[in-house]
C-alpha positions in Angstrom: 0.1 0.1 0.0 1.3 3.2 -1.3 1.4 6.8 0.0 -0.8 7.5 -2.7 -3.3 5.0 -1.9 -3.7 5.9 1.9 -3.8 9.8 0.7 -6.5 8.6 -1.8 -8.7 6.6 0.9 -8.5 9.9 3.2 -11.9 11.7 3.6 -13.4 14.3 5.5 -14.3 12.0 8.2 -10.6 10.6 8.9 -9.1 13.8 8.8 -11.7 15.3 11.3 -11.0 12.5 13.6 -7.3 12.8 13.3 -7.3 16.3 13.9 -9.5 15.9 17.2 -7.1 12.9 18.4 -4.2 15.1 17.7 -5.3 18.0 19.6 -6.6 16.0 22.4 -3.2 14.2 22.9 -1.5 17.6 22.6 -4.0 19.3 25.3 -3.2 16.0 27.8 0.7 16.1 27.3 2.8 17.8 29.8 3.7 20.6 27.4 1.9 24.0 28.1 0.3 23.8 24.5 -3.9 24.0 25.5 -5.4 24.0 21.9 -8.8 23.5 23.0 -9.0 26.2 25.5 -7.6 28.5 22.6 -10.0 27.1 20.0 -12.8 27.1 22.5 -12.2 30.4 23.9 -11.9 31.9 20.5 -15.4 30.4 19.6 -16.7 31.9 22.9 -15.4 35.4 22.0 -17.0 35.1 18.8 -20.4 34.1 20.0 -20.3 36.5 23.1 -19.2 39.3 21.6 -22.5 41.4 21.4 -23.2 40.4 24.9 -19.8 41.8 26.1 -20.7 45.0 24.6 -24.1 45.0 26.2 -22.7 44.0 29.5 -19.9 46.8 29.5 -22.5 49.6 28.3 -24.7 48.4 31.6 -21.7 48.4 33.7 -20.8 51.9 32.8 -24.6 53.0 33.2 -24.5 51.5 36.8 -21.0 53.2 37.5 -22.5 56.4 36.4 -25.9 55.9 38.9 -23.5 55.1 41.9 -21.2 57.9 41.2 -24.4 60.2 40.9 -26.3 58.9 43.6 -23.2 59.7 45.9 -22.5 63.0 44.7 -26.4 63.9 45.2 -26.4 62.4 48.6 -23.4 64.4 50.0 -25.0 68.2 47.7 -28.4 67.7 49.3 -27.2 67.0 52.9 -24.9 69.8 52.7 -27.6 72.0 51.4 -29.8 70.9 54.1 -27.4 71.7 56.8 -27.0 75.2 55.6 -30.7 75.5 55.5 -30.5 74.6 59.3 -32.3 71.3 58.9 -31.3 68.7 61.7 -30.1 65.5 61.2 -29.9 62.4 63.1 -26.5 60.6 64.2 -27.4 57.9 61.8 -28.0 60.1 58.7 -24.6 62.1 59.9 -22.8 58.5 59.9 -24.4 57.7 56.6 -23.3 60.9 54.7 -20.2 60.7 55.8 -19.7 57.2 55.0 -21.1 57.7 51.6 -18.5 60.9 51.2 -15.6 58.8 51.9 -16.7 55.9 49.7 -17.2 58.6 46.8 -13.4 60.2 47.8 -11.9 56.7 47.4 -13.5 56.0 44.3 -12.4 59.5 42.9 -8.7 58.9 43.9 -8.9 55.3 42.5 -10.1 56.2 39.3 -8.7 59.8 38.7 -11.7 61.4 37.9 -12.7 65.2 38.9 -14.5 65.9 41.9 -15.3 69.6 41.8 -18.0 71.1 44.6 -18.4 67.9 46.2 -14.8 68.3 47.9 -15.8 71.6 49.3 -18.8 70.3 50.6 -17.5 67.5 52.2 -15.1 69.5 53.9 -18.1 71.7 55.1 -19.8 68.6 56.4 -16.7 67.3 58.6 -16.2 71.0 60.3 -19.7 70.8 60.8 -19.8 67.4 62.2 -16.9 68.3 64.4 -18.3 71.2 65.8 -21.7 69.6 66.7 -19.6 66.6 68.2 -17.9 69.1 70.6 -21.2 71.0 71.5 -22.8 67.3 72.1 -25.5 68.4 69.6 -25.4 65.0 67.9 
């Protein structure tokens, strides 16, 4: 049986089976070649490309909502304090925690802060005054 005879008997089924066996042997071997991982990873990215883009969009929307919520909380609380509206110690604890979370986020993500910094300083000073005067 010559090489020509062997090659003529090969069809798509035999070639496919041979490739699957070869890739499986390479995957199992102690070498750090993982053809199935690469192949399935590539295929997964092709299938999930649109989903990943939508997920990134939703994540950005959630992040923007989180930022706006924290900003509004600090700004509203500072405005209420300037209008002499009294707040409980739990409200003070909450707003100071929100301000601290927001400040950490601003530093980690290198974004601009603007007026929130001034209002946070104002709230911390006011909190210190009220604490010294035992009004909380």
